N, C-alpha and C positions, 0 to 999 in steps of 0.2 A: 451966624458963624460963631459968635461968642458963646451962644447957648450950646451949640454942638460941642465946642471945645470943653465947655464946663462939664457936659455929660460924659465925655471921654475920660477926662481927668477923674471924675467921680467913680467911673467904672473901674479904672485902673487902681484907684486907691482902695477900693473895696477888697480886692485880693482875697477872695474866698469868703468874705463876710456877707455877700449878697444872698438873700434868702433863696434857698433851693426850691422852696415851694413856688416862687415866682417863675423860676425856670420851667418847672413842670406846667404851670398854668399857661405860659406862653405857647407851649406846644400842644396843650390839651383843650380842644375847642368844646368839650363836653363839660368842662368845669369852669364856666365863665360867669357864674352867678354874680350879680351886683351885690346881693345881700351876703355879707361875710359871716353871718350867724349860722351856726349849724342847726338845721331843723330837727325837730323831735323825731320825725319819720326816718330821717337819715340815721340818727343815733340808734333807733330801734332796729333798723335794717342791718346796720353793722353789728349790733348786739346779737341779733338772731343768727346771722352767719358766723359771728365770732364764737358763740356758745357751741355751735356744731363743730367748728374747726378746733376749738379748745379741747372739747371732749375727744375728738378724733386723735389729736396730737398727744393728749394726755395718755391715751391707751397705747401709744408707741412704747413708752417706758414703764407703764403701770404694771405690766406682767413681769418685768425683769426681777423685781424683788420676790416674786412668787415662784421663780424657776426651780429652786431646790424642792419645794413641795410638789410642784407639777411633775417633776422628774420622778418622784417617788410614786405619785398617784397613777400616772400613765405609763410608768416603766420605760422611760426614754432617757437618753443620755444628753449631755450638755450641747453637743453639736446638733441634736434634733430639736430640743426645746427652744433654742435660740431662734429657730425659724418662725416662732410666734411673733417675734419682733421683726426679724429680717424679711419674712414673707409679707407682713403687713406693710412695711416701708416700701418694699418693692412694688406692691400693688398700687400704693399711692403714687409712686414715681411713674408707673405705667399709665395711670388714669389722668394725671395732672396735665400732660401735654394736650389732651383733648379739650382743655378748658378754653383755649382760643377759638377752636371750632365751635364749641357749644355756645360761646358768647355771640358769635356771628350768626349762628343758625337758630338758636332757641331763645325764648323769653327767659328773663332772669328767674321768674317765679317757677317755671318748669324745671330749670336747672336746680333750683333750691329744693323743690319737692322730691326730685330724684335722689338728691344727696341725703335728705333727711330720712326717706324710706329705707335706703340702704343701711344707714347708721342704726336705725331702730331695729331693723331685721337682724343685723349682726349682733347687737346687744342681746336681743331675745334668744338667739341661737346659742350665744356664749353662756347665757344664764342657765340654759337647759342642757349643757354639754354632757354627753354620755361617754365620749372617748376623745382621743387626741385629734383624729381627722376631722371630727365635728367642730372642735374648737378652732382648728386651723381654717376651716371653711368660714366660720364666723368672723375670724380675723380678716380674711380676704374681703368679705362683704363690708366690714367696717373701713378697711383701707380704701375701697372703691368710693365709699361715701365721703371720706376725708379728702380724697384726691379731687373730688368735685367741689367740696365746700371751701377748701382753703383758697384757691385762686378766685372764687366767687367773692369772698370777703374783700380781697385786695382790689378786684375790678370795680366793686361798688365804691370803695374809698377813692380810687383814682378817677372814676368817672362822674361822681356826684358831689364830691367835697368842695366847699369854698376854697378858692385858691390860696388864701393865707393860712388855712388850717390843715393842709395836706400833710405837712411834716408831723404835726401832732397826732393826727389820725393814723398815719402810717406807723407812728410809734406805738399806738394802741394795738394795731394789727400785729406789729412786731412783738408786742408783749405776749400775745396769744401764742405765737410761734416759739418764743424764747422761754417762756415760763412753764408752759404746759409739760414739756418733756422733763423739766426739773421737778415738777410737782408729782409726776407719775409715780415714782417709787414711794413717795411719802403717802399718797392716797392708798396705794396698794398695800403698804406696810400697815397702815392704820386699820383698814378694813379687813385685811388678811389675818390680823391678830385677834380681832374681836368677833369675827363671823366667818362663815365659809367663803372662799374666794369667789364663788359664783355670784354672790350678792354684790360684788363690785359693779357688775354690769346691770344689775337691777337698779341700783342707786343712780346710775347714769340716765336711766329712762325718763324720769320726770323732767330733767333739764332739757332733754331732746324734745319733749312735748311742749315745753315753754318756748323753745326755739321755733317749733312748727307754728304755733299760734301767732307768735310775734311776727315771724317772717311773712306769713300769709296776709297780714294786715298792712305791712309797711314796705315790702319790696316791690318796686315798680320799675317799669321800663323807661329809660331816658333816650335810648338810641334805637333806631329801627333794626330789625333783624335782616339778614341777607340770605339770598338763595345760594347756598354753598354746599359742596359735596366733599365727602371724605374718601380718600383712596385707601382701600384695605391694605395695600402693599406698604404704605407709610406706617400703619399701626403694627403690622406683622414684623417689619424690620426693627422697629423700635422695641417691641416686646422681646424679640429674639436677642437683640443686642444687650438689653438690660439684664434679662434673666440669665443669659450665658455668662455675662460679666460677673454677676454676683456668685453664681455657682462655680465659676473658675476660681474666685477667691476662696470659696468654701473648700473646694477640692485641694487647692494649694495649701491651705491650712491643715487639711487632713494629711497631706503628704509630709509636711514638716513634723506633725505629731507622730506619724508612723516612723519617721527617721529617728525621732527621740526615743521611741519604744523599741527600735531595732526591728520593726515589722517589715517583712519583705514586700508588702503591698505599696510601699512608698513610691516605687517606680511607676506602677500603674496609676496611682493617684496623680502623680506629677504629669504624666502623659495626658490624662483626662483634663487636667487644669489647663495645659497648654492648648489643647484642641478647642476647648470651650472659649478660651480667650481669643483665639484666632477667629472663631465663628462670630463672637461678639464684635470684634473689630470690623469684620467684613460686613455684618448686618448694619452697623452704624454708618459705615462708609456708603453703603447702598442707600440708606435712609437720607443722608446728606445730599447725595447725587439726585435722587428722585425728588426731594424737596426743592432743590435748586431749579429743576426743570418743570415742576408742576405749576399749573395755573392757580390752583387753590391748595397749597401745602397744609399739612397738619399744623406745623409751626413754621412761620416765616423766619428762616435763619439769617435774613438780612440784618437782623438786630445785632448779630455778631460782628458786623463791620465796624462798629464803634469800639475803639480801644478801651475807653473808659468803662463801657458796659462789660466787656470781657473780663477786665481785671476785677471789677466790683463783683461780678458773678462768681469768679474764682474765690475771692475772699469770703463771700457769703457761704459757699459750699464748704470751705475749710472750717469756718466757724461752726457750722452745723455739725460737721464731723466731730469736732472736739466736744461739743455739748452732748450729743448722743453717746459718744464714747464714754464720757463721765457717767451718763445715766445708766449705762450697762455695767461699767467696771466697778463703780463705788458700791452699789447694793450687793453684787455678787462677791467682790473681794471682802466686804464687811462681814458677810455671813460665813463664807468658806475659809477666809484667812484670819479673821479677827474675832470669830465666835459671836458676832452680834446677832440679836434676834431679828425677826422680820420687821418688827416695829422700829427698832433702833436703826436698822439699815435704811429704812425709808425716811425716818425723821431727820437723820443727819443731813439730808439735802434741803430740809425745809427753810432754814434761815436764808440760804442763798436764793431759793426760789421766790420767797417773799420779797427779798431785796430786788430781784429782777422784775417782779410785778410792779413795784413802786418806781423803779428807775426808767423802764422802757418808755412810758409816755413823756417823761421829763426830757429824755434824749431827743425826741422829735421836736419839742418846743425849743430846746437849745439849738438845734439845727436851723429851725425857722429864724431864730434871732441872730445867731453868730455865724451861720454858714457851716459847712461840713468839716473843714479841716481840723480846727483846734479841738472841738469836742470829741471827734472820733479818734484823733491821734492820742489824746489823753486817755480815752477809754481803752484803746488797744494796748497801751503801755500797762495799764492796770490789769487787764485780762491776761497778758503775757506773764506778768509778775505772778499771778495766781497759779498758772500752769507750771511755771518753773519751780515755785515753792512746793507744789504738790509732787512733782517729779523728784525733787531733792530730798524731801523729808518723809515721804511715805515709804516705809520699808519694814524690816523685821522688828524694829524697836518702836514703831509709831503707834499711835492710839486713834480711836474713833474721833476724838476731838479735832485732830489734825485734818481729817477728811472734811469735816464741816467748816473749819476755819479757812483752809485754802480754797475750798469750793466757793465760799462766801466772797473771797477776794476776786476769784475768777468771774463770778456772776455779776459783780459790780461793773467790771469792764465790759463783759460780753453784752449785757442788757443795754448799755449805753451806745453800742456801735452796731449791733446786729441789724436792727430794723433800718437804721440810717444807711447802712451799706446797700440795702435793696433800694431805698429811696433815691440815693445818689445814682445808682445804675439806671433806674427807670427815668430819671430826669433828662437824660440825653436822648431819649427816644421820641420820635414824633408820635402824635396821638394814634395814628392808624396801626402802630406797631406795639403799643403798650400792652395789649392783651397777650401778644406773643412773648414779649419780654417777661411779663408776669408768669406765663406758663413755664418758661425756661428756668426762672428763679425757683419756683416751687417744685418743678420736676427734679432738678439736680439737688435741691435741698433734701428731698426725701430719698433720692438715690444715695446721697452722701450718708444719710442716717443708716441705710441698709448696709452700706460698705463698712461704716464705723462699727456697727454691731458685730459683723462678721470678723473684722480685724481684731477687735478686743477679745472676742471669743477665742481666736487663735492664740493670742498672747497668753491667756489663762490655760487653754488646752495644752499648749506646748510645754508650759512650765509644770503642769500637773502630771503630764505623761510619765508613767513608770514610777510614781511616788505614792503608791497606795491608794486608798479610798478616803472619802470625806471624813474629817475629824482625826485622821492619823496625823501624828506630829510632823512627819515628813511631807505629807500632803499640804498641811497648813503652811509650812515654810515655803514650799514650792508656789503656793497661791500668792503669798506675799511678794515673792520674787517676780512672778508674772505680772502682778498689778503694778509693781514699781516700773518695770520696763514698758508697760502699756502707758503709764503716765509720762514717761520720758518721750515716747513717741507722740503723744498728744501735745506736749510742749513744743516739739519741733513743728507740728502741724499749725499750732497757734502762731508761731513766729512767721511761718510762710503766709498765713492769712494777713498778718500785719503788713508784711512786705507787699502783698498783692494790692491792698488798699492804698498804700503809699504810692505804688506805681500808677494806680488809677488817678490819684490826685495830680500826679506829674504829667499825665497825658493831656493833650490839647483837644482831642476829639473822642 
């Protein structure tokens, strides 16, 4: 009895300090290794999938800095060229939900090979692009590969890591997700300045081949596969829902732009947007209903019964929205509004990206040591400060230095809480639902990125409408105004992400 009372008191006194990795391990019967050392095979397996996921996510924003040049080469406008990013993210969002089914049905090595082949094929096609539709097809193939690779990395970490190291390794995985979009414009700017843009995809190929060799030697199966089947109706409803939702936002933005120009097509665009939004809502409701009644659903939505999981998922999605929003807005506003070169527009994000790379693994270790509340609350305060300063000081009289400075502050906070948000959400799930929870996190993360790109393009497009063409003084001023209000919106979204995480911490289940 005395011992029991002692344990109760100790548990109460911890008040958030208990290691989150211990909570994960208690529910995860596949990560019960007695040896707490991380094996070299596991490190290389995470590295191989991490390289593939990193390259895939890197290309999410890599092309953003090249948009002005691509618009001139392929004779397309802003609303068309942004689909190189939006379409890519949408493809990732559509493929990622299949990860839970793939994990149950197929061997990890088979999943890995499928992803790497898609990524390599997409890069080869992009490097040989002759026209815009060919480049768009290449981006879709790359998106499909990333949609498979990203959840595979997290599934390996959650399923094979020593229990005391999960927080740290999730931090490493989070670093891939957090830093790659930030580095994308920098890589694109550097390569695009000194060589033709097609060489970007050629340079990525050796890294993918290293991932292929490493993965084939180290990725192994730790859980048996299951005889499971997929209902095509699940996939169809999800695809229709996501695609119609993103297109509804795109048409809504076109309607607002048309109103700004005094164009009579505004009414038509608005009607199309509303119809697409209704179709999206209906498709997603049918998906939820079918999934609830299915014996083997595409994603088991029972994970959403946990209040903590729901709020952490929302926070994760909103954090991704802000980061991808910055990845789109800063390079484009820098070039079109502040006269920066391709190189300068990309390099301005580099200090923040490097800081994120250094901070993300540390964040996981802090979570293992102190629990989630204090490290994450501090990080979210810093991230919110960065977004508020960006919104307050970026305007007509600002400079490129301010872009880099306030983005640096934001990345310091973001990198310390992003991966931990996912880790906290996954900790409340039983082992049989972890693959489904992982699928939802990664699906909505990518969908959020697609939405962010579309919304930021709307802010710039509406501001630029009716103000001449690029390099006109009126156009430049309008671009700066659109960027300012886009940053204000991102600050509001960041505040909502912080509140969602705080609400999750306050929940008991």
